[in-house]
C-alpha positions as CSV (number, residue, x, y, z in Angstrom):
1,M,-19.4,4.5,26.6
2,C,-21.0,4.1,23.1
3,W,-20.3,6.1,20.0
4,T,-23.1,8.3,18.9
5,W,-23.3,10.6,15.9
6,R,-25.6,13.7,15.8
7,S,-28.1,13.4,13.1
8,S,-27.4,15.4,9.9
9,V,-27.0,14.6,6.2
10,S,-23.9,15.3,4.1
11,R,-25.2,18.0,1.7
12,P,-23.9,18.1,-1.9
13,E,-22.2,21.5,-1.3
14,T,-20.3,19.9,1.6
15,T,-19.2,17.0,-0.5
16,V,-17.9,19.4,-3.3
17,R,-16.1,21.5,-0.7
18,H,-14.5,18.5,0.8
19,G,-13.4,17.2,-2.6
20,L,-11.7,20.5,-3.4
21,L,-9.9,20.4,-0.1
22,L,-8.7,16.8,-0.8
23,A,-7.4,17.8,-4.2
24,L,-5.6,20.8,-2.7
25,A,-4.0,18.6,-0.1
26,V,-2.7,16.1,-2.7
27,A,-1.4,19.0,-4.9
28,L,0.5,20.6,-2.0
29,C,2.1,17.3,-1.0
30,Y,3.1,16.0,-4.4
31,A,3.7,19.0,-6.6
32,N,7.5,18.4,-6.2
33,A,7.1,14.7,-7.0
34,L,6.7,15.6,-10.7
35,G,10.4,16.3,-10.8
36,G,11.4,12.8,-9.7
37,V,13.3,10.4,-11.9
38,F,13.1,6.7,-12.7
39,Q,14.5,4.7,-9.8
40,F,15.8,1.2,-9.1
41,D,13.1,-1.3,-10.3
42,D,11.6,1.3,-12.6
43,Y,14.4,0.4,-15.1
44,K,13.7,-3.4,-15.0
45,V,9.9,-3.0,-15.0
46,I,9.5,0.0,-17.4
47,V,12.6,1.6,-19.0
48,D,14.4,-1.6,-20.1
49,N,11.3,-3.7,-20.4
50,P,10.2,-4.0,-24.1
51,S,6.9,-5.6,-23.2
52,V,5.6,-2.2,-22.1
53,H,7.0,-0.2,-25.1
54,S,4.5,-1.3,-27.8
55,W,1.0,-2.7,-28.2
56,D,2.3,-5.9,-29.9
57,A,4.9,-6.5,-27.2
58,W,2.3,-5.9,-24.4
59,H,-0.1,-8.3,-26.0
60,S,2.5,-11.1,-26.2
61,N,3.2,-10.5,-22.4
62,D,5.6,-13.4,-22.0
63,G,3.8,-15.4,-24.6
64,Q,0.5,-15.3,-22.7
65,G,-1.3,-12.2,-24.0
66,I,-3.6,-10.6,-21.6
67,F,-3.4,-13.7,-19.4
68,G,0.2,-13.0,-18.5
69,I,1.5,-11.5,-15.2
70,R,-0.1,-8.2,-14.1
71,P,-1.5,-7.3,-17.6
72,L,-3.5,-4.3,-16.5
73,L,-0.5,-2.8,-14.7
74,K,1.6,-3.3,-17.7
75,L,-1.1,-1.7,-19.9
76,S,-0.9,1.4,-17.8
77,Y,2.8,1.6,-18.2
78,L,2.4,1.1,-22.0
79,V,0.0,4.0,-22.3
80,N,2.3,6.2,-20.4
81,W,5.3,5.1,-22.4
82,I,3.8,5.7,-25.9
83,S,2.3,9.0,-24.8
84,G,5.8,10.6,-25.1
85,W,5.5,12.6,-21.8
86,G,8.4,10.8,-20.3
87,V,8.9,10.3,-16.6
88,V,6.7,13.4,-15.8
89,G,3.8,11.6,-17.5
90,F,4.3,8.6,-15.2
91,H,4.3,10.8,-12.1
92,A,1.2,12.7,-13.3
93,V,-0.7,9.4,-13.7
94,N,0.4,8.2,-10.2
95,L,-0.8,11.5,-8.7
96,A,-4.1,11.2,-10.4
97,I,-4.5,7.6,-9.1
98,H,-3.7,8.8,-5.6
99,L,-6.2,11.6,-5.8
100,V,-9.0,9.2,-6.9
101,N,-8.0,6.8,-4.1
102,T,-8.2,9.7,-1.6
103,W,-11.7,10.3,-2.8
104,L,-12.6,6.6,-2.4
105,V,-11.2,6.6,1.2
106,Y,-13.5,9.6,1.9
107,R,-16.5,7.8,0.5
108,L,-15.7,4.6,2.5
109,A,-15.4,6.6,5.7
110,L,-18.8,8.1,5.0
111,C,-20.2,4.6,4.4
112,F,-18.7,3.3,7.6
113,G,-20.1,6.2,9.6
114,A,-23.5,5.8,8.0
115,D,-23.7,2.3,9.4
116,L,-23.1,3.5,13.0
117,P,-26.1,4.6,15.2
118,D,-26.4,8.3,14.3
119,P,-24.5,9.4,11.2
120,A,-24.2,13.2,11.7
121,K,-20.5,13.4,12.2
122,A,-19.7,11.1,9.3
123,P,-18.8,13.9,6.9
124,R,-16.3,15.5,9.3
125,V,-14.7,12.2,10.2
126,A,-14.6,11.2,6.5
127,L,-12.8,14.4,5.6
128,G,-10.2,14.0,8.3
129,T,-9.6,10.4,7.4
130,A,-9.2,11.2,3.7
131,L,-6.9,14.1,4.5
132,L,-4.6,11.9,6.6
133,F,-4.5,9.4,3.7
134,A,-3.8,12.1,1.2
135,V,-0.8,13.6,3.0
136,H,0.7,10.7,5.0
137,P,4.4,10.4,4.0
138,A,4.3,6.6,4.2
139,N,2.3,6.7,1.0
140,T,5.1,8.3,-1.0
141,E,6.6,4.9,-1.9
142,A,3.3,4.0,-3.6
143,V,2.9,7.4,-5.2
144,T,6.3,9.1,-5.9
145,Y,8.1,5.9,-6.7
146,V,6.9,5.1,-10.2
147,C,6.8,1.3,-9.7
148,G,4.7,2.0,-6.6
149,R,1.8,2.2,-9.1
150,S,1.4,-1.6,-8.7
151,V,0.1,-0.8,-5.2
152,S,-1.9,2.4,-5.9
153,L,-3.5,1.2,-9.1
154,M,-4.5,-2.1,-7.4
155,A,-5.8,-0.1,-4.5
156,F,-8.0,1.9,-6.9
157,F,-10.0,-1.2,-8.0
158,Y,-9.8,-2.7,-4.5
159,L,-11.2,0.4,-2.7
160,A,-13.8,0.8,-5.5
161,A,-15.0,-2.7,-4.9
162,V,-15.3,-2.2,-1.2
163,W,-17.1,1.1,-1.7
164,V,-19.7,-0.5,-4.1
165,Y,-20.1,-3.3,-1.7
166,A,-20.6,-0.9,1.3
167,E,-23.1,1.2,-0.7
168,S,-25.1,-1.9,-1.8
169,R,-25.0,-4.3,1.1
170,D,-28.3,-3.2,2.6
171,Q,-30.1,-2.1,-0.6
172,K,-30.6,-5.5,-2.2
173,H,-28.7,-4.8,-5.4
174,P,-27.6,-8.3,-6.5
175,F,-26.1,-6.9,-9.7
176,K,-23.7,-4.7,-7.8
177,L,-22.9,-7.3,-5.1
178,H,-22.5,-10.3,-7.4
179,V,-21.3,-8.8,-10.7
180,L,-19.8,-5.3,-10.2
181,V,-17.9,-6.1,-7.0
182,P,-16.4,-9.3,-8.4
183,A,-15.5,-7.5,-11.7
184,L,-13.6,-4.8,-9.7
185,F,-12.0,-7.6,-7.7
186,A,-10.8,-9.3,-10.9
187,L,-9.4,-6.0,-12.2
188,A,-7.5,-5.5,-8.9
189,L,-6.1,-9.0,-9.3
190,S,-4.9,-8.2,-12.8
191,V,-2.8,-5.3,-11.4
192,K,-1.3,-7.1,-8.4
193,E,-2.0,-10.5,-6.9
194,T,-2.1,-9.3,-3.3
195,A,-5.6,-8.1,-4.0
196,V,-6.7,-11.6,-2.9
197,T,-7.1,-10.1,0.5
198,L,-10.3,-8.3,-0.7
199,V,-12.5,-11.1,0.7
200,L,-11.0,-10.6,4.1
201,A,-11.6,-6.8,3.8
202,L,-15.3,-7.4,3.1
203,L,-15.5,-9.9,5.9
204,V,-13.9,-7.5,8.4
205,W,-16.4,-4.8,7.3
206,E,-19.3,-7.0,8.1
207,L,-18.0,-8.6,11.3
208,V,-17.3,-5.2,12.9
209,L,-20.8,-4.1,12.1
210,G,-22.2,-7.2,13.7
211,T,-23.7,-8.9,10.7
212,D,-24.6,-12.6,11.1
213,W,-22.8,-15.2,9.1
214,R,-25.8,-16.2,7.0
215,R,-26.3,-12.7,5.7
216,I,-22.5,-12.3,5.1
217,W,-22.6,-15.4,2.9
218,Q,-25.6,-14.1,0.9
219,R,-23.7,-10.9,0.2
220,Q,-20.2,-12.3,-0.5
221,W,-20.5,-15.7,-2.0
222,S,-19.7,-14.4,-5.5
223,S,-16.5,-12.7,-4.3
224,W,-15.3,-15.9,-2.5
225,L,-16.1,-17.9,-5.7
226,L,-14.0,-15.5,-7.7
227,L,-11.2,-15.9,-5.1
228,L,-11.3,-19.7,-5.7
229,A,-11.2,-19.2,-9.5
230,G,-8.3,-16.8,-9.1
231,A,-6.4,-19.2,-6.9
232,L,-6.9,-22.0,-9.5
233,Y,-5.7,-19.6,-12.2
234,F,-2.6,-18.7,-10.3
235,L,-1.8,-22.3,-9.6
236,L,-2.2,-23.3,-13.2
237,N,-0.2,-20.4,-14.6
238,A,3.4,-21.5,-15.0
239,N,4.9,-18.1,-14.2
240,Y,2.8,-17.5,-11.1
241,L,3.4,-21.1,-9.9
242,A,7.2,-20.7,-10.3
243,H,7.1,-17.5,-8.3
244,M,5.0,-19.1,-5.5
245,Q,7.4,-22.1,-5.3
246,R,10.4,-19.7,-4.9
247,S,8.5,-17.9,-2.2
248,L,7.6,-21.1,-0.3
249,E,11.3,-22.0,-0.3
250,L,12.3,-18.8,1.5
251,N,11.3,-19.9,5.0
252,T,9.4,-22.4,7.2
253,L,5.8,-21.7,8.4
254,S,7.0,-20.9,11.9
255,G,9.6,-18.6,10.5
256,N,7.0,-16.9,8.3
257,I,4.8,-16.3,11.3
258,A,7.6,-14.8,13.3
259,T,8.8,-12.6,10.4
260,Q,5.3,-11.3,9.6
261,A,4.8,-10.4,13.3
262,L,8.0,-8.4,13.1
263,A,6.9,-6.8,9.8
264,F,3.5,-5.9,11.2
265,S,5.1,-4.2,14.2
266,Y,7.6,-2.3,12.0
267,L,4.9,-1.1,9.6
268,L,2.6,0.1,12.3
269,H,5.5,2.1,13.8
270,Q,6.2,3.6,10.3
271,W,2.6,4.8,10.1
272,A,2.5,6.2,13.6
273,W,6.0,7.8,13.6
274,P,6.9,8.4,9.9
275,L,10.2,10.2,10.5
276,W,12.5,7.7,9.1
277,L,11.0,6.3,5.9
278,D,13.2,3.6,4.3
279,I,12.7,2.2,0.8
280,D,14.8,-0.9,1.7
281,P,14.6,-1.5,5.5
282,D,17.1,-3.9,7.0
283,L,14.8,-6.4,8.6
284,P,15.9,-9.9,9.3
285,L,14.2,-13.0,8.0
286,L,13.4,-14.8,11.2
287,T,13.4,-18.6,11.3
288,S,11.5,-19.5,14.5
289,V,8.6,-18.2,16.6
290,A,10.9,-17.9,19.6
291,S,12.9,-15.2,17.9
292,A,9.9,-12.9,17.7
293,A,8.4,-13.0,21.1
294,V,7.8,-9.3,21.5
295,P,6.3,-8.7,18.0
296,L,4.1,-11.8,18.4
297,A,2.9,-10.5,21.7
298,G,2.1,-7.1,20.0
299,L,0.1,-8.9,17.3
300,A,-1.8,-10.8,20.0
301,I,-2.6,-7.6,21.9
302,T,-3.8,-6.0,18.6
303,L,-6.3,-8.8,18.1
304,W,-7.4,-8.6,21.7
305,L,-8.0,-4.9,21.5
306,A,-9.9,-5.4,18.3
307,Y,-12.2,-7.8,20.1
308,L,-12.6,-5.6,23.2
309,T,-13.6,-2.5,21.1
310,R,-15.9,-4.2,18.6
311,R,-19.1,-2.9,20.3
312,Q,-18.3,0.5,22.0
313,R,-15.6,1.7,19.6
314,P,-16.1,-0.3,16.3
315,W,-13.9,2.1,14.4
316,I,-10.9,0.9,16.5
317,S,-11.8,-2.7,16.0
318,F,-12.2,-2.1,12.3
319,A,-8.9,-0.3,11.9
320,L,-6.9,-3.1,13.8
321,L,-8.6,-6.0,12.0
322,W,-8.2,-4.4,8.6
323,A,-4.5,-3.8,9.2
324,V,-4.0,-7.4,10.4
325,A,-5.9,-8.8,7.4
326,H,-3.8,-6.9,4.9
327,L,-0.3,-7.2,6.5
328,V,-0.2,-10.7,8.0
329,P,-2.1,-13.7,6.6
330,L,-1.0,-13.6,3.0
331,Y,2.7,-13.3,3.8
332,M,2.6,-16.1,6.4
333,V,1.7,-18.5,3.5
334,L,3.8,-16.9,0.7
335,P,6.7,-15.0,2.4
336,R,8.4,-12.0,0.8
337,L,12.2,-11.7,0.1
338,D,11.8,-8.1,1.4
339,V,10.3,-8.5,4.8
340,A,8.4,-5.1,4.7
341,N,8.0,-2.0,2.5
342,D,6.2,1.2,3.4
343,R,4.0,0.9,0.3
344,Q,2.2,-2.0,2.0
345,L,0.7,0.6,4.3
346,Y,-1.0,2.3,1.3
347,L,-4.0,0.0,1.4
348,A,-3.7,-1.3,5.0
349,A,-3.5,1.9,7.0
350,W,-6.3,4.2,6.0
351,P,-8.7,2.8,8.7
352,L,-6.1,3.8,11.3
353,G,-6.7,7.4,10.3
354,L,-10.4,6.7,10.6
355,A,-9.9,5.5,14.1
356,L,-7.7,8.5,15.1
357,V,-10.1,11.1,13.7
358,S,-13.1,9.4,15.2
359,E,-11.4,9.5,18.6
360,L,-10.6,13.2,18.2
361,T,-14.1,13.9,17.2
362,L,-15.5,12.0,20.1
363,L,-13.2,13.4,22.8
364,L,-12.9,17.1,21.7
365,P,-15.5,19.8,20.9
366,R,-15.9,20.6,17.3
367,R,-13.8,23.7,17.3
368,S,-11.1,22.3,19.6
369,Y,-10.5,19.1,17.6
370,R,-9.5,21.1,14.5
371,W,-6.3,22.3,16.1
372,P,-4.6,19.0,16.9
373,L,-5.8,17.5,13.6
374,G,-4.7,20.6,11.6
375,G,-1.3,20.6,13.3
376,L,-0.8,16.9,12.5
377,L,-1.8,17.4,8.9
378,L,0.7,20.3,8.5
379,L,3.5,18.1,9.9
380,L,2.6,15.3,7.6
381,V,2.6,17.6,4.6
382,F,6.0,18.8,5.5
383,L,7.3,15.3,5.9
384,T,5.8,14.2,2.6
385,V,7.3,17.1,0.6
386,A,10.7,16.4,2.2
387,R,10.5,12.7,1.4
388,N,9.6,13.5,-2.2
389,Q,13.0,15.3,-2.4
390,D,14.7,12.0,-1.9
391,Y,13.3,10.8,-5.2
392,T,14.8,13.6,-7.2
393,S,17.9,11.4,-8.0
394,E,19.1,7.9,-7.5
395,I,22.0,9.2,-5.4
396,A,19.7,11.2,-3.1
397,L,17.4,8.2,-2.6
398,W,20.1,5.7,-1.8
399,E,22.1,8.0,0.3
400,A,19.0,8.5,2.4
401,T,18.5,4.7,2.5
402,V,22.1,4.0,3.6
403,K,21.7,6.2,6.6
404,L,18.8,4.0,7.8
405,S,20.0,0.6,6.6
406,P,23.8,0.9,7.0
407,D,24.3,-2.9,7.4
408,K,22.4,-4.0,4.3
409,A,24.6,-5.0,1.4
410,R,22.1,-4.4,-1.3
411,V,21.6,-0.8,-0.3
412,H,25.4,-0.1,-0.5
413,N,25.5,-1.8,-3.9
414,N,22.6,0.3,-5.2
415,L,24.2,3.5,-4.0
416,G,27.5,2.4,-5.6
417,Y,25.7,1.9,-8.9
418,A,24.1,5.3,-8.7
419,Y,27.6,6.8,-8.1
420,R,28.9,4.9,-11.0
421,L,26.3,6.3,-13.4
422,A,27.2,9.8,-12.2
423,G,30.9,9.1,-12.9
424,R,31.9,9.1,-9.2
425,N,34.0,5.9,-9.4
426,D,35.9,6.3,-6.2
427,D,32.6,6.7,-4.3
428,A,31.2,3.7,-6.2
429,R,34.2,1.6,-5.3
430,R,33.8,2.4,-1.6
431,E,30.2,1.3,-1.6
432,Y,30.8,-1.9,-3.6
433,T,33.5,-2.8,-1.2
434,T,31.3,-2.1,1.8
435,A,28.6,-4.3,0.3
436,L,31.0,-7.2,-0.1
437,R,32.3,-6.7,3.4
438,L,28.7,-7.0,4.7
439,D,27.9,-9.9,2.3
440,P,30.9,-11.6,0.6
441,E,28.5,-13.6,-1.6
442,H,26.8,-10.5,-3.0
443,I,27.2,-11.3,-6.7
444,K,26.0,-8.0,-8.1
445,A,28.4,-6.0,-6.0
446,Q,31.3,-8.3,-7.0
447,Y,30.3,-7.9,-10.7
448,N,29.9,-4.2,-10.4
449,L,33.3,-3.8,-8.7
450,E,35.1,-5.9,-11.3
451,R,33.6,-3.8,-14.1
452,L,34.0,-0.4,-12.4
453,D,37.1,0.7,-14.3
454,L,36.1,-0.8,-17.7
455,P,35.2,1.7,-20.5
C-alpha cells in the first residue's frame, strides 16, 4: 500500500490560521513556566558566571573572545542578564524560541509532504506534527529549564538550516544550499557542538526520498566541508580538546555502543509514554555489548523497520532514521557522563510525531482522525502543565526526581542542597547521608554534610 496525498495547495489563510493555533498551544502549555526559578546548572552557567554578566566579560570568554566555547549561547544569556527582567525574561526568551521552532517544524513537515506523490494532506499533517512538538512534555527540559536553551537555541538554527535546504534542494539555488545552509550550520555549532549531526539529518532527508548519491553530493558538499572545518577547529581548541579527551576516557567503544543502545531505548520510551519525566535518570554506564542485548536488538529492529518502510511509508523510515542519527552515532564516539536526558528528544523526536500523524491521516477519515489526535494533544497539554510545576522551586524539582531515581547519589545530594538553602537542615542531613550511603566517594555530599551546621 503506497501513501498518496489528495491534490490541494496550502492557502495563505490556512497557514495563518495554523500559525495562530500553534501559538495558542504553546501559550496554553507554558504560561505557568514563566513562574519558574533558576535551577541546578543555571547557577553555574548563568547566575554565578561573570562571563555572561557584561559585554567585556563575554568578549573575553575564557580568553578566546568570540572563539570560545558556545559564544552565541553565552551572548543570549548576556542579553537576558543585562535586560534586567530577571528569571522571567530568561523564560520568556525560551518560550519565544520554542514557538519559532514549532513553526519551523510545521514548515519542515510541509516540505516533506510536498516531496511525496500528491501533497494535498500536507497542511493537515504538518499542523498535527507541529502541535505534537509544541505540547509534548518531554520538551519541557529544553524549554522550562533555563539551561535547556542550549538545545532549543541550537535547534532553531539547525531546523532553519534543514528548512532552507528542503526548500532549495530542487530549485537550483546555489546561494541557499552552499552559503545560507552552511552559515546556519555554523551558527548552530556556535550554540552547541552536537549540531555536527546536521549533515546526517540532511543525508537522511535525501535518502528517504530516494535521491541518488551524485545529486546528494552536489547539494551537500559545502555542509560536509564545514563539518570538516568545524572538526579541525574543535580539535585545535584547547578547551574543546580537553573536554573531548575527558569524554573519551569515560568508556570503551564497546561500552559506548551498549550504553547508547540503552539510552536510545530509554528516550524512545520517554517520548512514547511521557508519564515519568526525569531530569536526572538513573541509567548505568555499560561496559560491554553483552550487557545490552535487548537494547541492541531494539536498535537493530529500528534500522530494519526503517529499511522496510522506505518506499511505501517513507515518513516512518524518515522518523526512525532521524532519531537514530541524532541519538546514537555522536555519543558512541564521545560518550556522555549523563547517559540520557529528555532534552535530547527536542531535536530528535519531531519526525516521530510526523509519522504518527501521517498514519492517523492515512488510516482514518478526516473527521474521525481529529478525535484520537485531539484527545492525545489534550493529554499532553495536561502533562506539560503539570511538569512545569516541578520547576517552580528547586525542592519541587528534586523531590520529583528522587521519586524516579531513588538510587542515584547525585539526586539526593541536590535535594539536600535545596533543603539547605530553604533552612531545612534536618531534611538536608537525611539526603546527604543517603547520598553517601549510595556512593561513599561522593565528594560534594561529604563536603555539604560537613558544612551543614556551619553559619
